[in-house]
PyMOL Python script that loads the backbone (N, CA, C, O; Angstrom):
from pymol import cmd

cmd.read_pdbstr("""\
ATOM      1  N   MET A   1      32.653  18.862-118.831  1.00  0.00           N
ATOM      2  CA  MET A   1      31.557  18.942-117.897  1.00  0.00           C
ATOM      3  C   MET A   1      31.108  20.405-117.794  1.00  0.00           C
ATOM      4  O   MET A   1      31.923  21.296-117.558  1.00  0.00           O
ATOM      5  N   PRO A   2      29.813  20.637-117.974  1.00  0.00           N
ATOM      6  CA  PRO A   2      29.342  22.033-117.914  1.00  0.00           C
ATOM      7  C   PRO A   2      29.439  22.591-116.503  1.00  0.00           C
ATOM      8  O   PRO A   2      29.323  21.869-115.514  1.00  0.00           O
ATOM      9  N   GLU A   3      29.651  23.882-116.444  1.00  0.00           N
ATOM     10  CA  GLU A   3      29.741  24.552-115.159  1.00  0.00           C
ATOM     11  C   GLU A   3      28.331  24.669-114.564  1.00  0.00           C
ATOM     12  O   GLU A   3      27.386  25.018-115.272  1.00  0.00           O
ATOM     13  N   THR A   4      28.194  24.384-113.295  1.00  0.00           N
ATOM     14  CA  THR A   4      26.889  24.474-112.644  1.00  0.00           C
ATOM     15  C   THR A   4      26.738  25.812-111.946  1.00  0.00           C
ATOM     16  O   THR A   4      27.721  26.448-111.566  1.00  0.00           O
ATOM     17  N   VAL A   5      25.514  26.221-111.788  1.00  0.00           N
ATOM     18  CA  VAL A   5      25.207  27.494-111.153  1.00  0.00           C
ATOM     19  C   VAL A   5      24.773  27.222-109.715  1.00  0.00           C
ATOM     20  O   VAL A   5      23.991  26.307-109.457  1.00  0.00           O
ATOM     21  N   ASP A   6      25.279  28.013-108.798  1.00  0.00           N
ATOM     22  CA  ASP A   6      24.900  27.868-107.389  1.00  0.00           C
ATOM     23  C   ASP A   6      23.599  28.625-107.162  1.00  0.00           C
ATOM     24  O   ASP A   6      23.594  29.854-107.093  1.00  0.00           O
ATOM     25  N   VAL A   7      22.493  27.888-107.045  1.00  0.00           N
ATOM     26  CA  VAL A   7      21.184  28.523-106.884  1.00  0.00           C
ATOM     27  C   VAL A   7      20.960  29.058-105.472  1.00  0.00           C
ATOM     28  O   VAL A   7      19.933  29.683-105.205  1.00  0.00           O
ATOM     29  N   LEU A   8      21.890  28.825-104.584  1.00  0.00           N
ATOM     30  CA  LEU A   8      21.738  29.294-103.215  1.00  0.00           C
ATOM     31  C   LEU A   8      22.324  30.686-102.996  1.00  0.00           C
ATOM     32  O   LEU A   8      22.248  31.227-101.893  1.00  0.00           O
ATOM     33  N   THR A   9      22.912  31.269-104.051  1.00  0.00           N
ATOM     34  CA  THR A   9      23.444  32.632-103.913  1.00  0.00           C
ATOM     35  C   THR A   9      22.284  33.616-103.805  1.00  0.00           C
ATOM     36  O   THR A   9      21.159  33.322-104.209  1.00  0.00           O
ATOM     37  N   GLU A  10      22.577  34.769-103.263  1.00  0.00           N
ATOM     38  CA  GLU A  10      21.544  35.794-103.085  1.00  0.00           C
ATOM     39  C   GLU A  10      20.898  36.170-104.425  1.00  0.00           C
ATOM     40  O   GLU A  10      19.680  36.324-104.509  1.00  0.00           O
ATOM     41  N   LYS A  11      21.714  36.315-105.464  1.00  0.00           N
ATOM     42  CA  LYS A  11      21.201  36.681-106.785  1.00  0.00           C
ATOM     43  C   LYS A  11      20.234  35.619-107.307  1.00  0.00           C
ATOM     44  O   LYS A  11      19.149  35.950-107.785  1.00  0.00           O
ATOM     45  N   ARG A  12      20.618  34.365-107.219  1.00  0.00           N
ATOM     46  CA  ARG A  12      19.764  33.278-107.721  1.00  0.00           C
ATOM     47  C   ARG A  12      18.503  33.134-106.879  1.00  0.00           C
ATOM     48  O   ARG A  12      17.441  32.805-107.409  1.00  0.00           O
ATOM     49  N   GLN A  13      18.605  33.374-105.581  1.00  0.00           N
ATOM     50  CA  GLN A  13      17.428  33.298-104.723  1.00  0.00           C
ATOM     51  C   GLN A  13      16.418  34.387-105.088  1.00  0.00           C
ATOM     52  O   GLN A  13      15.210  34.157-105.034  1.00  0.00           O
ATOM     53  N   ARG A  14      16.911  35.570-105.458  1.00  0.00           N
ATOM     54  CA  ARG A  14      16.003  36.629-105.925  1.00  0.00           C
ATOM     55  C   ARG A  14      15.310  36.198-107.205  1.00  0.00           C
ATOM     56  O   ARG A  14      14.113  36.423-107.377  1.00  0.00           O
ATOM     57  N   GLU A  15      16.065  35.576-108.105  1.00  0.00           N
ATOM     58  CA  GLU A  15      15.484  35.105-109.365  1.00  0.00           C
ATOM     59  C   GLU A  15      14.430  34.021-109.114  1.00  0.00           C
ATOM     60  O   GLU A  15      13.376  34.017-109.751  1.00  0.00           O
ATOM     61  N   ILE A  16      14.711  33.121-108.204  1.00  0.00           N
ATOM     62  CA  ILE A  16      13.753  32.059-107.865  1.00  0.00           C
ATOM     63  C   ILE A  16      12.497  32.681-107.270  1.00  0.00           C
ATOM     64  O   ILE A  16      11.388  32.235-107.567  1.00  0.00           O
ATOM     65  N   SER A  17      12.652  33.688-106.446  1.00  0.00           N
ATOM     66  CA  SER A  17      11.495  34.372-105.857  1.00  0.00           C
ATOM     67  C   SER A  17      10.616  34.994-106.943  1.00  0.00           C
ATOM     68  O   SER A  17       9.390  34.978-106.837  1.00  0.00           O
ATOM     69  N   ILE A  18      11.235  35.532-107.968  1.00  0.00           N
ATOM     70  CA  ILE A  18      10.479  36.118-109.084  1.00  0.00           C
ATOM     71  C   ILE A  18       9.665  35.035-109.788  1.00  0.00           C
ATOM     72  O   ILE A  18       8.496  35.248-110.109  1.00  0.00           O
ATOM     73  N   VAL A  19      10.277  33.877-110.027  1.00  0.00           N
ATOM     74  CA  VAL A  19       9.567  32.771-110.680  1.00  0.00           C
ATOM     75  C   VAL A  19       8.409  32.300-109.803  1.00  0.00           C
ATOM     76  O   VAL A  19       7.302  32.090-110.298  1.00  0.00           O
ATOM     77  N   VAL A  20       8.655  32.134-108.519  1.00  0.00           N
ATOM     78  CA  VAL A  20       7.599  31.691-107.593  1.00  0.00           C
ATOM     79  C   VAL A  20       6.459  32.719-107.591  1.00  0.00           C
ATOM     80  O   VAL A  20       5.288  32.336-107.606  1.00  0.00           O
ATOM     81  N   ASP A  21       6.784  34.006-107.573  1.00  0.00           N
ATOM     82  CA  ASP A  21       5.751  35.038-107.608  1.00  0.00           C
ATOM     83  C   ASP A  21       4.929  34.963-108.894  1.00  0.00           C
ATOM     84  O   ASP A  21       3.712  35.142-108.864  1.00  0.00           O
ATOM     85  N   CYS A  22       5.586  34.701-110.016  1.00  0.00           N
ATOM     86  CA  CYS A  22       4.862  34.549-111.293  1.00  0.00           C
ATOM     87  C   CYS A  22       3.938  33.333-111.246  1.00  0.00           C
ATOM     88  O   CYS A  22       2.801  33.403-111.714  1.00  0.00           O
ATOM     89  N   LEU A  23       4.409  32.238-110.693  1.00  0.00           N
ATOM     90  CA  LEU A  23       3.583  31.030-110.593  1.00  0.00           C
ATOM     91  C   LEU A  23       2.387  31.247-109.662  1.00  0.00           C
ATOM     92  O   LEU A  23       1.314  30.691-109.894  1.00  0.00           O
ATOM     93  N   LYS A  24       2.564  32.044-108.622  1.00  0.00           N
ATOM     94  CA  LYS A  24       1.485  32.321-107.676  1.00  0.00           C
ATOM     95  C   LYS A  24       0.313  33.011-108.358  1.00  0.00           C
ATOM     96  O   LYS A  24      -0.830  32.861-107.926  1.00  0.00           O
ATOM     97  N   LYS A  25       0.583  33.762-109.416  1.00  0.00           N
ATOM     98  CA  LYS A  25      -0.483  34.476-110.123  1.00  0.00           C
ATOM     99  C   LYS A  25      -1.520  33.527-110.718  1.00  0.00           C
ATOM    100  O   LYS A  25      -2.658  33.925-110.967  1.00  0.00           O
ATOM    101  N   PHE A  26      -1.130  32.279-110.945  1.00  0.00           N
ATOM    102  CA  PHE A  26      -2.062  31.278-111.456  1.00  0.00           C
ATOM    103  C   PHE A  26      -2.971  30.737-110.348  1.00  0.00           C
ATOM    104  O   PHE A  26      -3.929  30.015-110.623  1.00  0.00           O
ATOM    105  N   ARG A  27      -2.666  31.090-109.097  1.00  0.00           N
ATOM    106  CA  ARG A  27      -3.412  30.646-107.913  1.00  0.00           C
ATOM    107  C   ARG A  27      -3.626  29.127-107.895  1.00  0.00           C
ATOM    108  O   ARG A  27      -4.762  28.654-107.861  1.00  0.00           O
ATOM    109  N   PRO A  28      -2.528  28.375-107.916  1.00  0.00           N
ATOM    110  CA  PRO A  28      -2.669  26.917-107.905  1.00  0.00           C
ATOM    111  C   PRO A  28      -3.304  26.427-106.607  1.00  0.00           C
ATOM    112  O   PRO A  28      -3.070  26.976-105.531  1.00  0.00           O
ATOM    113  N   THR A  29      -4.106  25.386-106.741  1.00  0.00           N
ATOM    114  CA  THR A  29      -4.720  24.784-105.559  1.00  0.00           C
ATOM    115  C   THR A  29      -3.942  23.563-105.107  1.00  0.00           C
ATOM    116  O   THR A  29      -4.148  23.051-104.007  1.00  0.00           O
ATOM    117  N   LYS A  30      -3.044  23.101-105.969  1.00  0.00           N
ATOM    118  CA  LYS A  30      -2.185  21.962-105.647  1.00  0.00           C
ATOM    119  C   LYS A  30      -0.814  22.192-106.291  1.00  0.00           C
ATOM    120  O   LYS A  30      -0.699  22.839-107.332  1.00  0.00           O
ATOM    121  N   VAL A  31       0.200  21.655-105.658  1.00  0.00           N
ATOM    122  CA  VAL A  31       1.550  21.698-106.213  1.00  0.00           C
ATOM    123  C   VAL A  31       2.032  20.258-106.286  1.00  0.00           C
ATOM    124  O   VAL A  31       2.189  19.597-105.259  1.00  0.00           O
ATOM    125  N   ALA A  32       2.265  19.773-107.501  1.00  0.00           N
ATOM    126  CA  ALA A  32       2.714  18.391-107.697  1.00  0.00           C
ATOM    127  C   ALA A  32       4.205  18.385-108.021  1.00  0.00           C
ATOM    128  O   ALA A  32       4.679  19.172-108.840  1.00  0.00           O
ATOM    129  N   LEU A  33       4.929  17.489-107.369  1.00  0.00           N
ATOM    130  CA  LEU A  33       6.362  17.348-107.604  1.00  0.00           C
ATOM    131  C   LEU A  33       6.656  15.934-108.050  1.00  0.00           C
ATOM    132  O   LEU A  33       6.094  14.971-107.528  1.00  0.00           O
ATOM    133  N   GLU A  34       7.540  15.820-109.019  1.00  0.00           N
ATOM    134  CA  GLU A  34       7.933  14.496-109.491  1.00  0.00           C
ATOM    135  C   GLU A  34       8.848  13.850-108.456  1.00  0.00           C
ATOM    136  O   GLU A  34       9.843  14.436-108.029  1.00  0.00           O
ATOM    137  N   VAL A  35       8.487  12.631-108.063  1.00  0.00           N
ATOM    138  CA  VAL A  35       9.275  11.920-107.063  1.00  0.00           C
ATOM    139  C   VAL A  35       9.054  10.423-107.258  1.00  0.00           C
ATOM    140  O   VAL A  35       7.974   9.998-107.669  1.00  0.00           O
ATOM    141  N   LEU A  36      10.061   9.644-106.968  1.00  0.00           N
ATOM    142  CA  LEU A  36       9.903   8.200-107.025  1.00  0.00           C
ATOM    143  C   LEU A  36       8.949   7.759-105.926  1.00  0.00           C
ATOM    144  O   LEU A  36       8.949   8.327-104.834  1.00  0.00           O
ATOM    145  N   LYS A  37       8.144   6.760-106.208  1.00  0.00           N
ATOM    146  CA  LYS A  37       7.122   6.305-105.267  1.00  0.00           C
ATOM    147  C   LYS A  37       7.692   6.026-103.880  1.00  0.00           C
ATOM    148  O   LYS A  37       7.100   6.408-102.871  1.00  0.00           O
ATOM    149  N   GLU A  38       8.839   5.363-103.836  1.00  0.00           N
ATOM    150  CA  GLU A  38       9.412   4.997-102.534  1.00  0.00           C
ATOM    151  C   GLU A  38       9.925   6.205-101.752  1.00  0.00           C
ATOM    152  O   GLU A  38      10.198   6.094-100.557  1.00  0.00           O
ATOM    153  N   ASN A  39      10.058   7.356-102.414  1.00  0.00           N
ATOM    154  CA  ASN A  39      10.544   8.557-101.725  1.00  0.00           C
ATOM    155  C   ASN A  39       9.422   9.528-101.385  1.00  0.00           C
ATOM    156  O   ASN A  39       9.677  10.587-100.812  1.00  0.00           O
ATOM    157  N   GLY A  40       8.189   9.187-101.727  1.00  0.00           N
ATOM    158  CA  GLY A  40       7.070  10.092-101.509  1.00  0.00           C
ATOM    159  C   GLY A  40       6.875  10.481-100.056  1.00  0.00           C
ATOM    160  O   GLY A  40       6.695  11.659 -99.748  1.00  0.00           O
ATOM    161  N   ALA A  41       6.908   9.513 -99.165  1.00  0.00           N
ATOM    162  CA  ALA A  41       6.721   9.810 -97.736  1.00  0.00           C
ATOM    163  C   ALA A  41       7.850  10.689 -97.231  1.00  0.00           C
ATOM    164  O   ALA A  41       7.623  11.590 -96.424  1.00  0.00           O
ATOM    165  N   SER A  42       9.048  10.439 -97.694  1.00  0.00           N
ATOM    166  CA  SER A  42      10.203  11.235 -97.291  1.00  0.00           C
ATOM    167  C   SER A  42      10.029  12.688 -97.723  1.00  0.00           C
ATOM    168  O   SER A  42      10.351  13.605 -96.967  1.00  0.00           O
ATOM    169  N   LEU A  43       9.527  12.899 -98.923  1.00  0.00           N
ATOM    170  CA  LEU A  43       9.307  14.258 -99.422  1.00  0.00           C
ATOM    171  C   LEU A  43       8.263  14.972 -98.560  1.00  0.00           C
ATOM    172  O   LEU A  43       8.426  16.145 -98.224  1.00  0.00           O
ATOM    173  N   ASN A  44       7.204  14.269 -98.210  1.00  0.00           N
ATOM    174  CA  ASN A  44       6.189  14.864 -97.334  1.00  0.00           C
ATOM    175  C   ASN A  44       6.790  15.228 -95.981  1.00  0.00           C
ATOM    176  O   ASN A  44       6.500  16.294 -95.438  1.00  0.00           O
ATOM    177  N   ASN A  45       7.622  14.352 -95.440  1.00  0.00           N
ATOM    178  CA  ASN A  45       8.283  14.631 -94.160  1.00  0.00           C
ATOM    179  C   ASN A  45       9.191  15.848 -94.267  1.00  0.00           C
ATOM    180  O   ASN A  45       9.232  16.683 -93.363  1.00  0.00           O
ATOM    181  N   GLU A  46       9.923  15.946 -95.383  1.00  0.00           N
ATOM    182  CA  GLU A  46      10.798  17.096 -95.596  1.00  0.00           C
ATOM    183  C   GLU A  46       9.982  18.380 -95.659  1.00  0.00           C
ATOM    184  O   GLU A  46      10.346  19.385 -95.049  1.00  0.00           O
ATOM    185  N   TYR A  47       8.881  18.343 -96.396  1.00  0.00           N
ATOM    186  CA  TYR A  47       8.057  19.546 -96.531  1.00  0.00           C
ATOM    187  C   TYR A  47       7.494  19.969 -95.172  1.00  0.00           C
ATOM    188  O   TYR A  47       7.505  21.152 -94.831  1.00  0.00           O
ATOM    189  N   ASN A  48       7.009  19.008 -94.410  1.00  0.00           N
ATOM    190  CA  ASN A  48       6.484  19.331 -93.079  1.00  0.00           C
ATOM    191  C   ASN A  48       7.574  19.923 -92.189  1.00  0.00           C
ATOM    192  O   ASN A  48       7.318  20.864 -91.438  1.00  0.00           O
ATOM    193  N   ALA A  49       8.782  19.379 -92.267  1.00  0.00           N
ATOM    194  CA  ALA A  49       9.910  19.924 -91.495  1.00  0.00           C
ATOM    195  C   ALA A  49      10.225  21.344 -91.960  1.00  0.00           C
ATOM    196  O   ALA A  49      10.502  22.217 -91.138  1.00  0.00           O
ATOM    197  N   PHE A  50      10.185  21.580 -93.263  1.00  0.00           N
ATOM    198  CA  PHE A  50      10.417  22.925 -93.801  1.00  0.00           C
ATOM    199  C   PHE A  50       9.382  23.905 -93.271  1.00  0.00           C
ATOM    200  O   PHE A  50       9.723  25.017 -92.866  1.00  0.00           O
ATOM    201  N   ARG A  51       8.116  23.494 -93.273  1.00  0.00           N
ATOM    202  CA  ARG A  51       7.036  24.373 -92.793  1.00  0.00           C
ATOM    203  C   ARG A  51       7.214  24.724 -91.318  1.00  0.00           C
ATOM    204  O   ARG A  51       6.834  25.811 -90.883  1.00  0.00           O
ATOM    205  N   LYS A  52       7.797  23.796 -90.547  1.00  0.00           N
ATOM    206  CA  LYS A  52       8.033  24.039 -89.123  1.00  0.00           C
ATOM    207  C   LYS A  52       9.310  24.840 -88.875  1.00  0.00           C
ATOM    208  O   LYS A  52       9.561  25.283 -87.754  1.00  0.00           O
ATOM    209  N   GLY A  53      10.123  25.028 -89.929  1.00  0.00           N
ATOM    210  CA  GLY A  53      11.392  25.727 -89.770  1.00  0.00           C
ATOM    211  C   GLY A  53      12.531  24.816 -89.367  1.00  0.00           C
ATOM    212  O   GLY A  53      13.588  25.281 -88.939  1.00  0.00           O
ATOM    213  N   ASP A  54      12.314  23.506 -89.504  1.00  0.00           N
ATOM    214  CA  ASP A  54      13.323  22.522 -89.096  1.00  0.00           C
ATOM    215  C   ASP A  54      14.155  21.976 -90.249  1.00  0.00           C
ATOM    216  O   ASP A  54      14.956  21.064 -90.046  1.00  0.00           O
ATOM    217  N   LEU A  55      13.983  22.510 -91.451  1.00  0.00           N
ATOM    218  CA  LEU A  55      14.725  22.001 -92.612  1.00  0.00           C
ATOM    219  C   LEU A  55      15.301  23.165 -93.393  1.00  0.00           C
ATOM    220  O   LEU A  55      14.578  24.082 -93.781  1.00  0.00           O
ATOM    221  N   LYS A  56      16.592  23.125 -93.621  1.00  0.00           N
ATOM    222  CA  LYS A  56      17.251  24.104 -94.477  1.00  0.00           C
ATOM    223  C   LYS A  56      17.145  23.577 -95.906  1.00  0.00           C
ATOM    224  O   LYS A  56      17.559  22.452 -96.188  1.00  0.00           O
ATOM    225  N   LEU A  57      16.594  24.386 -96.805  1.00  0.00           N
ATOM    226  CA  LEU A  57      16.401  23.944 -98.173  1.00  0.00           C
ATOM    227  C   LEU A  57      17.724  23.733 -98.893  1.00  0.00           C
ATOM    228  O   LEU A  57      18.689  24.472 -98.695  1.00  0.00           O
ATOM    229  N   THR A  58      17.740  22.705 -99.732  1.00  0.00           N
ATOM    230  CA  THR A  58      18.913  22.424-100.564  1.00  0.00           C
ATOM    231  C   THR A  58      18.720  23.093-101.920  1.00  0.00           C
ATOM    232  O   THR A  58      17.749  23.821-102.126  1.00  0.00           O
ATOM    233  N   ALA A  59      19.632  22.849-102.828  1.00  0.00           N
ATOM    234  CA  ALA A  59      19.546  23.399-104.176  1.00  0.00           C
ATOM    235  C   ALA A  59      18.548  22.645-105.050  1.00  0.00           C
ATOM    236  O   ALA A  59      18.325  23.033-106.196  1.00  0.00           O
ATOM    237  N   SER A  60      17.956  21.600-104.546  1.00  0.00           N
ATOM    238  CA  SER A  60      16.990  20.798-105.289  1.00  0.00           C
ATOM    239  C   SER A  60      15.853  21.666-105.823  1.00  0.00           C
ATOM    240  O   SER A  60      15.343  22.534-105.116  1.00  0.00           O
ATOM    241  N   GLU A  61      15.462  21.428-107.073  1.00  0.00           N
ATOM    242  CA  GLU A  61      14.337  22.196-107.627  1.00  0.00           C
ATOM    243  C   GLU A  61      13.047  21.902-106.878  1.00  0.00           C
ATOM    244  O   GLU A  61      12.152  22.746-106.832  1.00  0.00           O
ATOM    245  N   ARG A  62      12.944  20.720-106.292  1.00  0.00           N
ATOM    246  CA  ARG A  62      11.769  20.419-105.463  1.00  0.00           C
ATOM    247  C   ARG A  62      11.694  21.377-104.283  1.00  0.00           C
ATOM    248  O   ARG A  62      10.627  21.888-103.941  1.00  0.00           O
ATOM    249  N   HIS A  63      12.840  21.608-103.674  1.00  0.00           N
ATOM    250  CA  HIS A  63      12.895  22.533-102.547  1.00  0.00           C
ATOM    251  C   HIS A  63      12.731  23.976-103.007  1.00  0.00           C
ATOM    252  O   HIS A  63      11.899  24.717-102.483  1.00  0.00           O
ATOM    253  N   GLN A  64      13.532  24.361-103.989  1.00  0.00           N
ATOM    254  CA  GLN A  64      13.586  25.761-104.390  1.00  0.00           C
ATOM    255  C   GLN A  64      12.306  26.268-105.038  1.00  0.00           C
ATOM    256  O   GLN A  64      11.930  27.422-104.836  1.00  0.00           O
ATOM    257  N   PHE A  65      11.639  25.433-105.806  1.00  0.00           N
ATOM    258  CA  PHE A  65      10.413  25.874-106.465  1.00  0.00           C
ATOM    259  C   PHE A  65       9.175  25.245-105.831  1.00  0.00           C
ATOM    260  O   PHE A  65       8.231  25.950-105.473  1.00  0.00           O
ATOM    261  N   GLY A  66       9.179  23.935-105.692  1.00  0.00           N
ATOM    262  CA  GLY A  66       8.007  23.236-105.177  1.00  0.00           C
ATOM    263  C   GLY A  66       7.657  23.610-103.755  1.00  0.00           C
ATOM    264  O   GLY A  66       6.524  24.004-103.476  1.00  0.00           O
ATOM    265  N   PHE A  67       8.612  23.493-102.854  1.00  0.00           N
ATOM    266  CA  PHE A  67       8.351  23.793-101.448  1.00  0.00           C
ATOM    267  C   PHE A  67       8.010  25.266-101.255  1.00  0.00           C
ATOM    268  O   PHE A  67       7.084  25.611-100.521  1.00  0.00           O
ATOM    269  N   LYS A  68       8.767  26.125-101.920  1.00  0.00           N
ATOM    270  CA  LYS A  68       8.520  27.560-101.756  1.00  0.00           C
ATOM    271  C   LYS A  68       7.152  27.959-102.291  1.00  0.00           C
ATOM    272  O   LYS A  68       6.439  28.732-101.651  1.00  0.00           O
ATOM    273  N   LEU A  69       6.779  27.442-103.456  1.00  0.00           N
ATOM    274  CA  LEU A  69       5.469  27.769-104.017  1.00  0.00           C
ATOM    275  C   LEU A  69       4.356  27.224-103.128  1.00  0.00           C
ATOM    276  O   LEU A  69       3.407  27.943-102.814  1.00  0.00           O
ATOM    277  N   ALA A  70       4.463  25.967-102.723  1.00  0.00           N
ATOM    278  CA  ALA A  70       3.438  25.371-101.865  1.00  0.00           C
ATOM    279  C   ALA A  70       3.312  26.157-100.563  1.00  0.00           C
ATOM    280  O   ALA A  70       2.201  26.403-100.092  1.00  0.00           O
ATOM    281  N   ASN A  71       4.416  26.543 -99.996  1.00  0.00           N
ATOM    282  CA  ASN A  71       4.385  27.307 -98.749  1.00  0.00           C
ATOM    283  C   ASN A  71       3.721  28.658 -98.955  1.00  0.00           C
ATOM    284  O   ASN A  71       2.896  29.073 -98.140  1.00  0.00           O
ATOM    285  N   GLU A  72       4.069  29.346-100.030  1.00  0.00           N
ATOM    286  CA  GLU A  72       3.482  30.653-100.332  1.00  0.00           C
ATOM    287  C   GLU A  72       1.966  30.526-100.542  1.00  0.00           C
ATOM    288  O   GLU A  72       1.208  31.427-100.182  1.00  0.00           O
ATOM    289  N   MET A  73       1.537  29.417-101.118  1.00  0.00           N
ATOM    290  CA  MET A  73       0.118  29.214-101.412  1.00  0.00           C
ATOM    291  C   MET A  73      -0.600  28.552-100.235  1.00  0.00           C
ATOM    292  O   MET A  73      -1.783  28.226-100.328  1.00  0.00           O
ATOM    293  N   GLN A  74       0.124  28.356 -99.124  1.00  0.00           N
ATOM    294  CA  GLN A  74      -0.443  27.721 -97.928  1.00  0.00           C
ATOM    295  C   GLN A  74      -0.991  26.322 -98.235  1.00  0.00           C
ATOM    296  O   GLN A  74      -2.079  25.964 -97.784  1.00  0.00           O
ATOM    297  N   ARG A  75      -0.234  25.538 -99.004  1.00  0.00           N
ATOM    298  CA  ARG A  75      -0.660  24.190 -99.392  1.00  0.00           C
ATOM    299  C   ARG A  75       0.141  23.160 -98.658  1.00  0.00           C
ATOM    300  O   ARG A  75      -0.070  21.962 -98.850  1.00  0.00           O
TER     301      ARG A  75
END
""", "prot")
cmd.dss("prot")
cmd.show_as("cartoon", "prot")
cmd.util.cbc("prot")
cmd.orient("prot")
């Protein structure tokens, strides 16, 4: 089993911030995340909770890249 990387460490969070900053340069007007249809409403609820400060992000790439980019772009 391959060793997994903890993306919640300070070092990895800095790296994720760099990627998000690079993506922001494209000035996206929408951020699309892959999600199963039945989980779509849940993802929207999670994002809204994150925007309010009521959700601690997990290691999920949806959270780490999608939510952060959308938030930075005010989407």
